C-alpha positions as CSV (number, residue, x, y, z in Angstrom):
1,M,-22.5,20.5,-7.1
2,K,-21.5,16.9,-7.1
3,T,-24.4,14.4,-6.7
4,Y,-23.9,11.2,-4.7
5,H,-25.5,8.4,-6.7
6,F,-26.0,5.9,-4.0
7,Q,-28.3,3.0,-4.7
8,P,-30.8,2.8,-1.9
9,L,-30.9,-1.0,-1.9
10,R,-27.1,-1.1,-1.5
11,W,-27.0,1.5,1.3
12,G,-29.7,1.0,3.8
13,V,-30.3,1.6,7.5
14,T,-28.5,-1.6,8.4
15,A,-25.4,-0.6,6.6
16,M,-25.3,2.7,8.3
17,L,-25.7,1.1,11.8
18,F,-22.8,-1.3,11.1
19,L,-20.8,1.6,9.8
20,L,-21.2,3.5,13.0
21,I,-20.5,0.5,15.3
22,F,-17.7,-1.4,13.5
23,N,-14.5,0.3,12.4
24,T,-12.0,-2.5,12.5
25,L,-9.5,-2.7,9.6
26,K,-6.7,-5.0,8.5
27,A,-4.5,-4.9,5.4
28,S,-4.1,-5.8,2.5
29,S,-7.9,-6.0,2.3
30,H,-8.4,-8.0,5.4
31,R,-11.5,-6.8,7.2
32,E,-11.2,-3.5,5.2
33,A,-14.8,-2.4,5.4
34,P,-17.2,-2.3,8.4
35,L,-19.8,-4.7,7.0
36,I,-17.5,-7.3,5.6
37,A,-15.5,-7.4,8.8
38,N,-18.5,-9.2,10.2
39,D,-18.6,-11.8,7.4
40,P,-15.1,-13.3,7.2
41,L,-16.1,-16.3,5.1
42,A,-16.9,-13.8,2.2
43,D,-14.1,-11.4,2.8
44,N,-11.6,-11.1,-0.1
45,T,-8.2,-10.6,1.5
46,D,-5.8,-10.5,-1.5
47,L,-5.6,-11.1,-5.2
48,Y,-2.5,-12.1,-7.2
49,A,-2.0,-12.6,-11.0
50,F,1.3,-13.5,-12.5
51,R,2.9,-15.4,-15.3
52,S,3.7,-18.8,-13.9
53,P,7.5,-19.0,-13.2
54,D,7.8,-22.7,-14.0
55,N,5.1,-22.8,-16.7
56,P,5.3,-19.5,-18.6
57,N,2.6,-20.4,-21.1
58,T,0.1,-20.0,-18.3
59,I,-1.1,-17.4,-15.9
60,T,-1.7,-18.1,-12.2
61,I,-4.5,-16.2,-10.4
62,I,-4.8,-16.5,-6.6
63,A,-7.8,-15.1,-4.7
64,N,-7.6,-15.4,-0.9
65,Y,-10.5,-15.2,1.5
66,I,-11.1,-15.4,5.3
67,P,-8.7,-13.1,7.1
68,A,-6.5,-13.8,10.1
69,E,-7.3,-17.5,10.5
70,L,-5.8,-18.9,13.7
71,P,-4.1,-22.2,12.9
72,Y,-5.3,-23.5,16.3
73,G,-8.8,-22.2,15.9
74,G,-10.7,-25.3,17.0
75,P,-13.0,-26.8,17.6
76,N,-14.6,-25.0,14.7
77,Y,-11.9,-24.5,12.2
78,N,-12.2,-22.1,9.2
79,T,-13.4,-23.3,5.8
80,F,-15.0,-21.9,2.7
81,G,-18.6,-20.9,3.2
82,E,-21.7,-22.3,1.7
83,N,-24.2,-20.1,-0.1
84,I,-21.4,-17.9,-1.3
85,R,-20.3,-17.3,-4.8
86,Y,-16.6,-16.9,-4.9
87,E,-15.7,-15.5,-8.4
88,I,-12.7,-14.6,-10.4
89,H,-13.4,-12.1,-13.1
90,I,-11.3,-11.5,-16.2
91,D,-11.6,-8.6,-18.7
92,N,-9.6,-9.1,-21.9
93,D,-11.4,-6.7,-24.3
94,A,-12.0,-3.1,-23.4
95,S,-14.3,-2.7,-26.4
96,K,-16.9,-4.8,-24.6
97,F,-18.4,-3.8,-21.3
98,G,-17.8,-6.0,-18.3
99,D,-16.1,-9.4,-17.9
100,E,-15.4,-11.7,-20.8
101,I,-14.4,-14.7,-18.6
102,T,-15.7,-15.6,-15.1
103,Y,-14.8,-18.6,-12.9
104,R,-17.4,-19.3,-10.2
105,F,-16.6,-21.5,-7.1
106,T,-19.4,-22.7,-4.8
107,F,-18.6,-24.9,-1.8
108,T,-20.5,-27.7,0.0
109,R,-19.8,-28.9,3.5
110,V,-20.6,-32.4,4.8
111,N,-20.4,-33.5,8.4
112,E,-19.0,-37.0,8.1
113,D,-19.0,-37.7,11.9
114,P,-21.6,-35.8,13.9
115,T,-20.8,-37.9,17.0
116,T,-17.5,-36.1,18.0
117,F,-16.3,-32.6,18.7
118,F,-13.0,-33.3,17.0
119,N,-12.6,-31.9,13.5
120,I,-10.9,-35.0,12.3
121,R,-11.2,-38.5,13.8
122,L,-10.7,-42.0,12.5
123,G,-10.5,-41.0,8.8
124,K,-13.5,-38.7,8.9
125,Q,-13.9,-34.9,9.0
126,N,-16.5,-32.6,10.5
127,L,-17.4,-30.2,7.8
128,R,-15.5,-31.8,4.9
129,A,-15.6,-29.2,2.1
130,S,-15.8,-29.8,-1.7
131,Y,-16.5,-27.4,-4.6
132,K,-18.0,-27.0,-8.0
133,L,-16.2,-24.8,-10.5
134,E,-18.2,-23.2,-13.3
135,R,-16.8,-21.1,-16.1
136,S,-18.5,-18.5,-18.3
137,T,-16.9,-17.2,-21.5
138,D,-19.7,-15.0,-22.7
139,G,-20.1,-12.4,-20.0
140,G,-22.0,-14.6,-17.5
141,Q,-24.9,-15.6,-19.9
142,N,-24.0,-19.3,-20.0
143,W,-22.1,-21.5,-17.5
144,Q,-20.2,-24.7,-17.9
145,T,-19.3,-27.0,-15.0
146,I,-15.6,-27.7,-15.4
147,V,-14.9,-29.3,-12.0
148,A,-17.8,-31.2,-10.4
149,N,-16.5,-32.3,-7.1
150,G,-13.2,-30.7,-6.2
151,I,-11.3,-31.7,-3.0
152,V,-10.6,-29.2,-0.3
153,P,-7.9,-30.3,2.2
154,P,-8.8,-30.0,5.8
155,P,-7.2,-27.5,8.1
156,N,-3.7,-28.4,9.2
157,I,-4.7,-29.2,12.8
158,G,-1.6,-31.1,13.8
159,P,0.2,-34.4,13.2
160,R,-2.2,-36.7,15.2
161,S,-5.1,-35.3,13.1
162,I,-3.3,-35.4,9.8
163,Q,-0.8,-38.2,9.9
164,S,-1.7,-40.7,12.6
165,G,-3.9,-43.7,12.3
166,V,-6.5,-42.1,14.6
167,G,-6.7,-39.2,12.2
168,L,-6.5,-39.2,8.4
169,G,-3.4,-41.3,8.2
170,A,-1.9,-39.1,5.4
171,A,1.8,-39.2,4.7
172,D,2.0,-35.5,5.6
173,Y,0.1,-32.3,4.9
174,E,1.9,-31.6,1.7
175,S,0.5,-34.9,0.3
176,L,-3.1,-33.5,1.0
177,I,-2.3,-30.4,-1.0
178,T,-0.9,-32.4,-3.9
179,G,-3.9,-34.7,-3.8
180,A,-6.3,-31.7,-4.0
181,I,-4.8,-30.2,-7.2
182,T,-7.0,-31.1,-10.1
183,T,-7.2,-30.3,-13.8
184,A,-10.5,-28.9,-15.1
185,S,-12.2,-30.4,-18.1
186,T,-11.1,-27.3,-20.0
187,G,-7.5,-27.5,-19.1
188,E,-7.1,-25.2,-16.1
189,K,-5.2,-26.4,-13.0
190,V,-7.0,-25.8,-9.8
191,F,-6.4,-25.8,-6.0
192,C,-8.7,-24.7,-3.3
193,G,-7.7,-24.9,0.4
194,P,-6.0,-23.5,3.4
195,A,-2.7,-21.8,3.0
196,D,-0.3,-19.6,4.8
197,D,-1.4,-16.0,4.3
198,P,1.2,-14.7,1.7
199,F,0.6,-11.0,2.6
200,F,3.1,-9.3,4.9
201,V,2.9,-6.0,6.6
202,D,3.2,-4.4,10.1
203,L,-0.5,-4.1,10.8
204,G,0.1,-2.6,14.2
205,G,2.4,0.1,12.8
206,V,0.4,1.1,9.7
207,F,-2.9,1.6,11.6
208,D,-1.2,3.4,14.5
209,L,-1.5,6.6,12.4
210,G,1.1,5.6,9.9
211,N,3.8,4.4,12.3
212,L,5.5,2.5,9.5
213,P,8.3,1.6,10.1
214,R,7.7,1.8,13.8
215,Q,9.5,4.7,15.4
216,D,9.3,3.3,18.9
217,G,10.5,-0.3,18.5
218,P,10.9,-3.2,16.1
219,S,8.4,-3.9,13.4
220,R,6.3,-7.1,13.4
221,D,4.5,-8.9,10.6
222,G,0.9,-8.6,11.7
223,I,-0.2,-11.5,9.4
224,G,2.7,-13.7,10.4
225,K,1.6,-17.3,11.3
226,F,-2.0,-16.7,10.2
227,N,-3.7,-18.7,7.5
228,V,-6.2,-17.9,4.7
229,H,-8.2,-20.0,2.3
230,S,-6.8,-19.8,-1.2
231,I,-8.5,-20.3,-4.6
232,C,-5.7,-20.9,-7.1
233,I,-6.2,-21.4,-10.8
234,Q,-3.6,-21.8,-13.5
235,I,-4.9,-20.9,-16.9
236,P,-3.3,-21.2,-20.4
237,I,-2.6,-17.8,-21.9
238,T,-4.4,-18.9,-25.0
239,T,-7.6,-19.3,-22.9
240,L,-7.3,-15.7,-21.7
241,L,-6.7,-14.0,-25.0
242,K,-9.5,-12.0,-26.6
243,A,-11.1,-13.4,-29.7
244,G,-9.0,-13.2,-32.9
245,V,-5.7,-12.5,-31.2
246,D,-2.7,-14.4,-32.4
247,A,-1.1,-16.6,-29.7
248,T,2.3,-15.1,-30.4
249,P,2.7,-11.5,-29.2
250,V,4.1,-8.7,-31.5
251,N,6.5,-7.9,-28.7
252,I,6.7,-8.0,-24.9
253,L,4.4,-5.0,-24.6
254,D,1.7,-6.2,-26.9
255,G,-1.5,-4.5,-25.8
256,N,-3.6,-7.4,-27.0
257,F,-2.1,-9.5,-24.3
258,V,-3.4,-7.2,-21.4
259,I,-6.0,-8.7,-19.1
260,G,-7.7,-7.2,-16.1
261,V,-8.5,-9.4,-13.1
262,W,-10.7,-8.9,-10.0
263,A,-12.3,-11.2,-7.5
264,S,-15.6,-11.0,-5.6
265,A,-17.8,-12.8,-3.1
266,S,-21.6,-12.6,-3.3
267,R,-24.4,-13.8,-1.0
268,P,-28.2,-14.2,-1.3
269,A,-29.9,-11.0,-0.2
270,M,-31.9,-12.6,2.6
271,R,-30.8,-14.7,5.6
272,T,-33.4,-16.2,8.0
273,L,-32.5,-17.7,11.4
274,N,-34.9,-20.5,12.2
275,A,-36.1,-21.4,15.7
276,N,-34.2,-24.7,15.5
277,G,-30.8,-22.9,14.9
278,T,-30.6,-23.5,11.2
279,L,-30.3,-20.9,8.5
280,N,-32.1,-20.3,5.2
281,D,-30.7,-18.1,2.5
282,S,-32.9,-16.7,-0.3
283,G,-33.3,-13.8,-2.7
284,N,-31.1,-12.3,-5.4
285,W,-27.3,-12.6,-5.2
286,V,-25.7,-9.5,-3.8
287,Q,-21.9,-8.7,-4.0
288,V,-20.5,-8.1,-0.5
289,S,-16.8,-8.0,-1.2
290,R,-14.4,-7.4,-4.1
291,L,-10.8,-6.9,-4.7
292,G,-8.7,-5.8,-7.7
293,M,-5.7,-3.7,-6.8
294,P,-4.4,-4.3,-3.3
295,L,-5.1,-1.6,-0.7
296,A,-7.6,0.3,-2.9
297,N,-10.5,0.0,-0.4
298,E,-8.1,-0.2,2.5
299,V,-6.2,3.1,2.3
300,I,-7.7,5.0,-0.7
301,I,-11.5,4.9,0.0
302,P,-12.6,6.7,3.2
303,T,-14.4,4.6,5.9
304,A,-17.8,6.2,5.1
305,F,-17.8,4.8,1.6
306,K,-16.1,1.4,2.0
307,D,-19.2,-0.7,2.2
308,Y,-20.6,1.1,-0.8
309,W,-17.4,0.5,-2.8
310,N,-17.5,-3.2,-1.9
311,S,-21.1,-3.4,-3.3
312,L,-20.1,-2.1,-6.8
313,P,-18.7,-4.1,-9.7
314,A,-15.1,-3.3,-10.5
315,Y,-16.4,-1.0,-13.2
316,E,-17.5,1.4,-10.5
317,D,-17.0,4.5,-12.6
318,V,-20.0,3.5,-14.7
319,Y,-22.1,3.7,-11.5
320,D,-20.6,6.5,-9.6
321,K,-17.7,8.8,-10.6
322,F,-17.8,10.3,-7.1
323,L,-15.1,7.8,-6.0
324,D,-12.6,9.1,-8.5
325,Q,-11.7,12.0,-6.3
326,F,-10.0,9.7,-3.7
327,F,-7.6,8.5,-6.4
328,W,-7.0,12.0,-7.7
329,N,-6.1,13.2,-4.2
330,P,-5.3,10.2,-1.9
331,E,-5.4,11.1,1.8
332,L,-1.9,9.6,2.3
333,A,-0.5,12.4,0.2
334,L,-1.4,14.8,2.9
335,Y,1.1,13.1,5.2
336,M,3.9,13.3,2.6
337,D,3.6,17.1,2.1
338,D,5.0,19.5,4.7
339,R,2.6,22.2,3.6
340,F,-0.2,20.0,5.0
341,F,0.5,17.3,7.6
342,G,3.9,15.9,6.6
343,G,5.4,16.5,10.0
344,A,2.5,14.7,11.7
345,V,3.7,11.3,10.5
346,P,7.4,11.0,11.2
347,A,7.7,7.5,9.7
348,F,6.8,8.9,6.3
349,A,9.6,11.5,6.5
350,P,11.5,9.9,3.5
351,L,8.4,10.1,1.4
352,R,7.9,13.6,0.0
353,I,5.5,14.8,-2.7
354,Q,6.9,16.8,-5.6
355,T,5.6,20.4,-5.0
356,N,7.8,22.1,-7.6
357,S,8.9,19.4,-10.0
358,L,11.0,20.9,-12.8
359,G,10.2,24.3,-11.3
360,A,6.7,24.2,-12.6
361,F,4.5,21.3,-11.5
362,D,2.9,20.8,-8.1
363,F,1.5,17.3,-7.3
364,G,0.4,18.1,-3.8
365,Y,-3.0,17.5,-2.4
366,K,-5.7,19.2,-4.7
367,K,-3.0,20.9,-6.7
368,D,-3.0,20.9,-10.5
369,G,-0.1,18.6,-11.4
370,L,0.1,18.6,-15.2
371,Y,-3.3,20.1,-15.7
372,S,-1.7,23.5,-16.5
373,L,-0.6,21.9,-19.8
374,K,-4.2,21.1,-20.8
375,G,-4.6,22.1,-24.5
376,N,-0.9,22.8,-24.9
377,A,0.6,21.6,-28.2
378,A,3.3,19.9,-26.1
379,L,0.8,17.2,-25.3
380,D,0.1,16.3,-28.9
381,G,0.7,12.6,-29.5
382,T,1.1,11.8,-25.8
383,A,-1.3,9.8,-23.6
384,L,-2.3,13.2,-22.2
385,D,-3.6,14.4,-25.6
386,D,-7.4,15.0,-25.4
387,D,-7.7,13.1,-28.7
388,I,-6.1,10.0,-27.1
389,F,-6.7,9.5,-23.4
390,G,-6.4,13.1,-22.0
391,T,-10.0,13.3,-21.0
392,L,-9.4,10.4,-18.7
393,L,-5.9,11.4,-17.4
394,L,-6.4,15.2,-17.2
395,P,-10.0,15.4,-16.0
396,A,-10.0,18.7,-14.1
397,A,-8.0,21.2,-12.2
398,G,-7.1,20.2,-8.6
399,S,-6.8,16.5,-9.5
400,A,-3.0,16.2,-9.4
401,R,-2.7,12.5,-9.2
402,S,-5.0,11.7,-12.1
403,V,-1.9,11.2,-14.2
404,D,-0.3,8.5,-12.0
405,I,-2.3,7.1,-9.0
406,W,-5.7,7.0,-10.9
407,P,-4.5,5.2,-14.0
408,V,-2.4,2.7,-12.1
409,F,-5.7,1.6,-10.3
410,N,-8.2,2.2,-13.1
411,T,-6.8,1.9,-16.6
412,G,-3.2,0.7,-16.4
413,V,-0.4,2.5,-18.1
414,P,0.0,2.8,-21.9
415,N,3.3,2.6,-23.7
416,L,3.1,6.2,-24.8
417,P,4.8,9.4,-23.6
418,P,5.0,10.5,-20.8
419,Y,4.7,6.9,-19.5
420,Q,8.2,5.9,-20.6
421,L,11.3,5.9,-18.6
422,A,13.3,9.1,-18.5
423,T,16.2,7.3,-20.2
424,G,16.7,9.1,-23.5
425,K,14.3,12.0,-22.8
426,N,17.0,14.6,-22.3
427,G,15.2,16.4,-19.6
428,D,11.8,16.6,-21.3
429,P,9.3,14.2,-19.6
430,L,6.9,14.5,-22.5
431,A,9.5,13.2,-25.0
432,V,9.8,9.6,-26.2
433,G,11.9,7.7,-23.7
434,K,12.7,4.0,-23.0
435,P,9.6,1.7,-23.5
436,F,8.9,0.3,-20.1
437,V,5.4,-1.1,-19.6
438,N,2.1,-1.4,-21.3
439,N,-0.7,-2.9,-19.2
440,F,-3.3,-0.4,-20.5
441,L,-6.8,-1.7,-20.6
442,P,-9.1,1.4,-20.6
443,S,-12.2,-0.3,-19.1
444,V,-12.0,2.3,-16.3
445,A,-12.3,-0.3,-13.6
446,D,-10.4,-1.2,-10.4
447,M,-8.6,-4.3,-11.5
448,L,-5.2,-6.0,-11.3
449,R,-3.9,-5.5,-14.9
450,L,-1.3,-7.8,-16.4
451,N,0.5,-7.9,-19.7
452,M,0.8,-11.6,-20.3
453,A,3.5,-11.1,-23.0
454,V,6.1,-9.8,-20.5
455,P,8.6,-12.6,-19.7
456,V,9.0,-14.1,-16.2
457,T,11.8,-12.9,-14.0
458,P,13.3,-16.1,-12.6
459,R,13.0,-16.2,-8.8
460,N,16.7,-17.1,-8.6
461,D,17.8,-14.2,-10.8
462,P,20.1,-12.0,-8.7
463,K,18.1,-8.9,-9.9
464,F,14.7,-10.4,-8.9
465,S,13.2,-7.9,-6.4
466,S,10.0,-7.7,-4.3
467,E,9.8,-4.1,-5.4
468,G,8.4,-5.1,-8.8
469,L,8.1,-2.3,-11.4
470,I,9.8,0.2,-9.0
471,Q,13.0,-1.9,-9.2
472,A,12.6,-2.4,-12.9
473,A,12.5,1.4,-13.3
474,V,15.6,1.8,-11.2
475,L,17.5,-0.7,-13.4
476,G,16.2,1.0,-16.6
477,L,17.4,4.4,-15.3
478,T,20.8,3.4,-13.7
479,D,22.0,0.0,-15.1
480,P,24.3,0.3,-18.1
481,A,22.7,-2.8,-19.5
482,Y,19.5,-0.9,-20.0
483,N,20.1,2.9,-19.7
484,T,22.3,3.4,-22.7
485,T,19.6,2.7,-25.3
486,T,15.9,3.6,-25.8
487,D,15.3,0.3,-27.5
488,L,12.7,-2.0,-26.1
489,Q,14.3,-4.5,-23.7
490,F,13.1,-6.8,-21.1
491,I,14.2,-5.4,-17.8
492,P,14.0,-7.8,-14.8
493,N,10.9,-7.3,-12.7
494,M,8.8,-5.8,-15.5
495,D,6.5,-8.7,-14.6
496,G,6.1,-7.4,-11.1
497,F,3.5,-5.3,-9.3
498,P,1.6,-3.3,-10.5
499,N,2.0,-5.2,-13.8
500,G,0.1,-8.1,-12.3
501,R,1.1,-9.0,-8.8
502,R,3.5,-11.8,-7.8
503,L,3.3,-13.4,-4.3
504,E,6.7,-12.0,-3.5
505,D,5.9,-8.4,-4.4
506,D,5.8,-5.9,-1.5
507,A,2.6,-4.1,-2.5
508,T,2.5,-1.9,0.7
509,L,6.0,-0.5,0.0
510,I,5.4,-0.1,-3.7
511,E,2.1,1.8,-3.2
512,L,3.5,4.1,-0.5
513,Q,6.4,4.9,-2.8
514,A,3.9,5.5,-5.7
515,V,1.9,7.9,-3.6
516,S,5.1,9.8,-2.8
517,G,5.5,10.2,-6.6
518,V,8.2,7.7,-7.5
519,V,6.3,6.9,-10.8
520,L,6.4,10.6,-11.7
521,A,10.1,10.7,-11.0
522,A,10.7,7.6,-13.2
523,I,9.3,9.3,-16.2
524,G,11.3,12.5,-15.7
525,L,9.1,14.6,-13.3
526,W,11.9,14.7,-10.7
527,Y,11.7,15.6,-7.1
528,D,12.1,19.2,-6.0
529,D,15.7,18.9,-5.1
530,F,16.7,18.0,-8.7
531,D,19.6,20.4,-9.5
532,G,19.3,20.1,-13.3
533,A,22.2,17.7,-13.6
534,N,21.8,14.6,-11.4
535,P,18.2,13.3,-11.3
536,V,19.2,10.7,-8.7
537,S,18.7,13.3,-6.0
538,Q,18.6,12.8,-2.2
539,D,14.8,12.9,-2.2
540,L,14.7,10.2,-4.8
541,I,17.2,8.1,-2.9
542,D,15.2,8.6,0.3
543,V,12.1,7.2,-1.4
544,L,13.9,4.3,-3.0
545,T,15.6,3.3,0.2
546,Y,12.4,3.7,2.4
547,R,11.3,0.4,4.0
548,T,8.2,-0.4,6.0
549,G,10.0,-2.7,8.5
550,V,8.5,-5.9,7.2
551,N,9.8,-6.8,3.7
552,G,9.0,-10.5,3.1
553,N,6.6,-13.3,4.0
554,D,7.0,-15.5,7.0
555,K,7.3,-18.7,4.9
556,P,9.0,-19.3,1.5
557,F,6.7,-19.8,-1.4
558,K,6.6,-23.0,-3.4
559,S,8.3,-23.1,-6.8
560,T,5.4,-25.0,-8.4
561,F,1.6,-24.6,-8.4
562,P,-0.2,-23.6,-6.2
563,Y,2.9,-21.6,-5.1
564,V,1.4,-20.5,-1.8
565,A,3.0,-22.0,1.3
566,A,1.3,-24.7,3.3
567,P,-0.9,-23.5,6.1
568,W,0.6,-23.2,9.6
569,S,-0.3,-26.1,11.8
570,G,-2.2,-25.7,15.0
571,L,0.9,-26.7,16.9
572,D,3.2,-24.1,15.2
573,Q,2.1,-21.2,17.4
């Protein structure tokens, strides 16, 4: 019998009460858990990590907080919270437990003009925010202040507040963004401030029991014209490499260039409300929110465990392996399998789980997948070999998606069979195929993994796609420039999600396609309608042409750091 290893201090009576009362969710990880829904200032909404398109010797990491900010949300506009540790964690060495590098942001707010209810007046701000940035490179034992007094631009209230003489008198809001970009003493470029929320999804559709795309009307971007607060940091690749690694990669899939990234927010354990209306925070720091892979807590973890999941470090398997089961058998798979509830979600009709792939393998809910091959000599030398990673990737019967969904979220994908494109495999998914991706970092942690050696796909490249690695796989299987050889080649969008995450990547679409099994198909475990000749079957075409109804952001992204679009003005609604 499975034991639930809940830590009592993390899961108390208060948490249970909130869990029963509040059940309000927003994607990607906006308000994704009952408790954090009531603490927006500490709520991780999204995380991005990508090789900087205009400065490819650097990696840009963007962690967003405070969901669904109304641009006209006065008189008390949103800003970063005090007594919160906003942290970006980086793992670059799986041989060591935990994070090697951590960036910690703490914010201070000053009321420059307590005599007015306006947020900005006569060159002064109510609640002007600034920040201190500290960095640890030894697992959190020692900290160095690398930005002492960083500038946070005010909310984009409107032209009288920002540009006029009775407001700040700035040239325009973009000048405030530019003026807030700073370079840390250790060389990182940093921006903290309001931004347009870069995530895009039809919130109304997805939470209306999977009505995505909407079957009863046009889809709508539920995050459109909302803002967030972004922490953006551009870091030299040389800073992110583990000790002793040469700055020049062996090739574009060099495993020494793989990093894992996650973000968190922590608060002091105790909050006291004083009789005069002030607050006191005290006690040990407690993590209240975290984010690595998008939508993990949102759509993988059931509601009853979401607060618990948020409390754990990214390395949750060390604390409780109970959570693995939700990645081995994601609930969404039930609605893509007609043997269960596939017909109950008409919008998912194009997304169908392989139940008889190659006439032998069932990847349906709680089916065995490739586990029937456990111990078979055919697995020798592959990633599924027990002597390599098989104990991780083939853990037990009834865990069908331990070979694709679980590693994408928890280990990354190694450049070993079967995780190579079906090109050149001649019908054997376990054979050596076309090298495709290596972002394997076996720390067993929910992180956004990125191979920093993979080149940038220019945003003006006609083959650039918001479908990230899915589109790279399509090109590798169908484009004569790539599918006539098993040599290692850079295929456009190999730098896309889930190899890192670019702002443009449609994470919702990619993850829905992945749950349907498109990753399995890419490596040669074709859909059930494969006729033995043409692997590009109708089922595969249906999955690849599936769309959610909202396929891009409401604003174009910048071509230079911090890349996020300027926040919407209070007059834009």
